[in-house]
C-alpha positions as CSV (number, residue, x, y, z in Angstrom):
1,M,136.1,62.5,96.2
2,I,132.8,60.7,97.1
3,A,130.8,63.1,94.8
4,R,133.2,62.7,91.9
5,S,133.3,59.0,92.2
6,A,129.4,58.9,92.3
7,A,129.3,61.1,89.3
8,T,131.7,59.2,87.2
9,S,130.7,55.6,88.2
10,R,127.9,53.7,86.6
11,T,125.6,51.0,87.9
12,P,126.1,47.4,86.7
13,S,122.9,47.7,84.6
14,Q,124.2,50.9,82.9
15,G,127.6,49.4,82.3
16,A,125.9,46.3,80.8
17,G,123.9,48.5,78.4
18,A,126.9,50.5,77.4
19,A,128.8,47.5,76.7
20,A,125.9,45.9,74.7
21,S,125.7,48.8,72.4
22,E,129.3,48.1,71.4
23,L,129.0,44.3,70.9
24,P,128.6,42.7,67.5
25,G,124.7,42.5,66.7
26,S,124.0,45.6,68.6
27,P,121.7,48.3,66.9
28,L,124.7,50.7,66.5
29,I,126.9,48.2,64.8
30,A,124.0,46.8,62.7
31,S,123.2,50.4,61.5
32,E,126.8,51.1,60.6
33,S,127.2,47.7,58.8
34,G,124.0,48.2,56.9
35,S,125.2,51.7,55.7
36,W,128.5,50.2,54.6
37,R,126.7,47.5,52.7
38,E,124.6,50.0,50.9
39,Y,127.5,52.2,50.0
40,T,129.5,49.1,48.8
41,R,126.4,48.2,46.6
42,G,126.2,51.5,45.2
43,V,129.9,51.6,44.2
44,Q,129.5,48.1,42.7
45,A,126.5,49.4,40.7
46,L,128.3,52.5,39.6
47,R,131.3,50.4,38.4
48,L,129.0,47.9,36.6
49,T,127.3,50.8,34.7
50,A,130.5,52.5,33.8
51,T,131.9,49.3,32.5
52,A,128.6,48.5,30.5
53,L,128.9,52.0,29.1
54,F,132.6,51.5,28.0
55,I,131.7,48.2,26.4
56,V,128.8,49.6,24.5
57,A,130.7,52.9,23.6
58,L,133.7,51.3,22.0
59,P,131.9,49.5,19.1
60,V,129.8,52.6,18.6
61,F,133.0,54.7,18.4
62,L,134.8,52.3,16.0
63,V,131.9,52.2,13.6
64,L,131.1,55.9,13.5
65,T,134.7,56.8,13.2
66,S,134.6,54.8,9.9
67,V,131.3,56.5,8.9
68,R,132.6,60.0,9.8
69,V,135.8,59.2,7.6
70,A,133.5,58.0,4.7
71,A,131.5,61.1,4.8
72,L,134.2,63.7,5.2
73,W,137.2,62.2,3.1
74,P,137.1,63.6,-0.5
75,R,138.7,60.2,-1.7
76,V,135.6,58.4,-0.8
77,H,133.5,60.6,-2.9
78,E,135.9,60.5,-5.7
79,Y,135.8,56.7,-5.7
80,S,132.2,56.8,-6.4
81,F,132.6,59.2,-9.3
82,A,135.3,57.1,-10.8
83,R,133.9,53.6,-10.0
84,Y,130.4,54.4,-11.3
85,D,131.4,56.7,-14.1
86,A,129.4,59.7,-12.7
87,A,130.7,62.2,-15.3
88,T,129.0,60.3,-18.2
89,V,125.9,59.6,-16.3
90,T,125.3,63.2,-15.1
91,G,126.8,64.9,-18.0
92,V,128.9,67.1,-15.6
93,E,132.6,67.1,-15.9
94,R,134.7,65.1,-13.4
95,A,136.4,68.3,-11.9
96,E,133.1,69.9,-11.4
97,L,131.9,66.8,-9.5
98,D,135.0,66.7,-7.3
99,R,134.4,70.4,-6.5
100,A,130.8,69.6,-5.7
101,A,132.0,66.8,-3.4
102,R,134.1,69.2,-1.3
103,E,131.2,71.6,-1.1
104,I,129.0,68.7,0.2
105,I,131.7,67.9,2.8
106,D,131.7,71.7,3.9
107,Y,128.0,71.5,4.0
108,F,128.0,68.7,6.6
109,R,130.3,70.9,8.8
110,N,128.8,74.4,8.5
111,D,125.7,76.0,9.7
112,E,124.0,76.5,6.3
113,E,120.4,75.1,6.0
114,L,120.4,74.5,2.2
115,L,122.9,73.2,-0.1
116,H,123.2,75.2,-3.3
117,I,126.0,74.1,-5.7
118,E,126.4,75.6,-9.3
119,V,128.4,73.7,-11.8
120,T,129.3,74.5,-15.5
121,V,127.7,72.4,-18.1
122,D,128.5,73.2,-21.8
123,G,129.8,76.5,-20.7
124,E,126.7,77.7,-18.7
125,Q,126.1,77.7,-15.0
126,E,123.3,75.6,-13.6
127,A,122.1,74.1,-10.3
128,L,123.6,70.7,-9.7
129,F,120.6,69.5,-7.6
130,N,116.8,70.2,-8.0
131,E,114.6,71.3,-5.2
132,R,113.8,67.7,-4.0
133,E,117.5,66.8,-3.8
134,V,118.2,70.0,-2.0
135,L,115.5,69.3,0.7
136,H,116.7,65.7,1.0
137,M,120.2,66.9,1.5
138,R,118.9,69.0,4.4
139,D,117.6,65.9,6.0
140,V,120.8,64.1,5.4
141,K,122.8,67.0,7.2
142,V,120.5,66.6,10.2
143,L,121.3,62.9,10.3
144,M,125.0,63.3,9.8
145,Q,125.4,66.0,12.4
146,A,123.5,63.8,14.8
147,T,125.9,61.0,14.0
148,F,128.8,63.2,14.6
149,R,127.4,64.2,18.1
150,V,126.9,60.5,19.0
151,H,130.5,59.8,17.8
152,E,131.8,62.5,20.1
153,V,129.7,61.4,23.2
154,A,131.2,57.8,22.7
155,F,134.7,59.2,22.5
156,A,134.1,61.3,25.7
157,I,132.8,58.1,27.5
158,L,136.0,56.2,26.6
159,V,138.3,59.0,27.7
160,V,136.5,59.5,31.0
161,Y,136.4,55.8,31.8
162,V,140.1,55.1,30.9
163,T,141.1,58.3,32.9
164,A,139.0,57.3,35.9
165,S,140.2,53.8,35.8
166,F,143.9,54.8,36.2
167,L,143.1,57.5,38.8
168,L,140.9,55.2,41.1
169,A,142.8,51.8,40.5
170,R,146.2,52.4,39.2
171,R,147.5,48.9,39.7
172,E,144.5,47.0,38.4
173,A,143.7,49.5,35.6
174,L,145.5,47.9,32.8
175,A,144.3,44.5,33.4
176,Q,140.8,45.6,33.7
177,L,141.0,47.7,30.6
178,A,142.6,44.7,28.8
179,N,139.7,42.5,29.8
180,Q,137.2,45.0,28.8
181,L,138.9,45.7,25.5
182,R,138.8,41.9,24.8
183,I,135.1,41.8,25.4
184,A,134.2,45.0,23.7
185,G,136.4,44.1,20.6
186,G,135.0,40.6,20.4
187,L,131.4,42.1,20.6
188,T,132.4,44.5,17.8
189,V,133.5,41.6,15.6
190,A,130.5,39.5,16.4
191,L,127.9,42.2,15.8
192,L,129.4,43.3,12.6
193,G,129.8,39.7,11.4
194,V,126.1,39.3,11.8
195,A,125.5,42.7,10.0
196,A,127.7,41.6,7.2
197,V,125.6,38.5,6.6
198,A,122.5,40.6,6.7
199,V,124.0,43.2,4.3
200,L,125.2,40.4,1.7
201,V,121.8,38.6,1.9
202,G,119.4,41.6,1.8
203,F,121.2,44.9,1.2
204,D,118.4,46.5,-0.7
205,D,115.8,45.8,1.9
206,L,118.1,47.0,4.6
207,F,118.9,50.1,2.7
208,R,115.2,51.0,2.1
209,Q,114.3,50.4,6.0
210,F,117.1,52.6,7.0
211,H,115.6,55.4,4.9
212,V,112.1,54.8,6.2
213,I,113.4,54.9,9.8
214,S,115.8,57.7,9.4
215,F,113.7,60.2,7.4
216,A,110.2,61.4,8.1
217,N,109.4,62.0,4.5
218,D,109.9,60.3,1.1
219,L,112.3,63.0,-0.5
220,W,114.9,60.2,-0.5
221,K,113.0,58.5,-3.3
222,L,115.1,59.8,-6.2
223,S,115.0,58.9,-9.9
224,P,118.4,57.4,-11.3
225,A,117.3,58.7,-14.7
226,R,116.8,62.3,-13.7
227,D,118.5,63.2,-10.2
228,H,122.1,64.0,-10.1
229,L,122.4,63.2,-6.5
230,I,121.6,59.4,-7.1
231,Q,123.7,59.5,-10.2
232,M,126.7,60.6,-8.1
233,Y,126.2,58.2,-5.3
234,P,124.3,55.2,-6.8
235,R,123.3,52.0,-4.9
236,G,126.5,50.3,-5.8
237,F,128.4,53.1,-3.9
238,W,126.4,52.6,-0.8
239,F,126.9,48.9,-0.9
240,D,130.6,49.3,-1.2
241,V,130.8,51.8,1.6
242,T,128.8,49.8,3.9
243,L,131.0,46.8,3.6
244,A,134.1,49.0,3.8
245,V,132.9,50.6,7.2
246,G,132.0,47.1,8.5
247,L,135.2,45.7,7.5
248,L,137.4,48.5,8.8
249,S,135.5,48.6,12.2
250,A,135.6,44.8,12.6
251,L,139.4,44.9,11.9
252,A,139.9,47.6,14.6
253,G,137.8,45.7,17.1
254,A,139.7,42.6,16.5
255,A,143.0,44.3,16.9
256,L,141.8,45.7,20.2
257,A,140.6,42.4,21.4
258,L,143.9,40.7,20.4
259,A,145.7,43.5,22.3
260,G,143.7,43.0,25.4
261,Q,144.2,39.1,25.2
262,W,147.9,39.6,24.7
263,Y,148.2,41.8,27.8
264,L,146.3,39.4,30.0
265,G,148.5,36.5,28.9
266,Y,151.5,38.5,29.5
267,E,150.3,39.3,33.1
268,Q,149.6,35.6,33.7
269,R,153.0,34.5,32.6
270,K,154.7,37.2,34.6
271,W,152.8,36.2,37.6
272,R,153.7,32.4,37.1
273,R,157.4,33.4,36.8
274,A,157.4,35.5,39.9
275,P,157.8,32.6,42.5
276,G,160.7,31.2,40.7
277,E,162.5,34.5,40.2
278,Q,162.1,35.3,44.0
279,A,163.6,32.0,44.9
280,G,166.5,32.5,42.6
281,E,167.2,35.9,44.2
282,A,167.0,34.4,47.6
283,E,169.5,31.6,46.7
284,R,171.8,34.2,45.2
285,A,171.6,36.4,48.3
286,G,172.4,33.4,50.5
């Protein structure tokens, strides 16, 4: 008994040391609290990064959705042919131009390196585009496919973020998403508003700079008097499409911002009504 008591007992100094290690401010507690603070900061940084990615990805997705539709929808190409009388300018029948547009759309989607389109002119087959135009279209295809990949990445970011929000914070997810939609939608409208002013004031300079930045050569410098590609898709067409892409993207951004604002207002009204409804239920129960 004496041996067991001696083994299990501790001196006052030992007891004080053990107790001190468990008190607030002790090295053990400080270490644990420091680790928790680092973990919390890490989680907050991750959330802020994810939120920023969502807010940036949404305008990118909206704009590139409009770009993708414009590039791959035959009606957009046919609009250019009708609006700018491409059949008369090129000397190629409208039916042949419509078929060529479908081949261009397929070219953006397939793995062919070069675009070769044959059309019938005065009963004879001939190449629609010359060598310079064909090489430029190769560059255009690289740019378009890169644009499609960015569009798909932006879509993936949106899907992952929304899914993770509901899985990790189900109750707060809708309110958080509504607030972020309001911000991202408003950002989309603001940026496109500035872009619209720039386009209206100096479209030609912007269009030229776009080509200088996007292409590493000058194959894009085509002749309206000779080259079918620019005759089919003249400057006026690109101006129209640029405005249409901006307008549709801005409308989509505005709709999302308004939807987010409406939901936040709905939640606030519901929260304000809650105390009165609870009091009414208590009175009825009494």
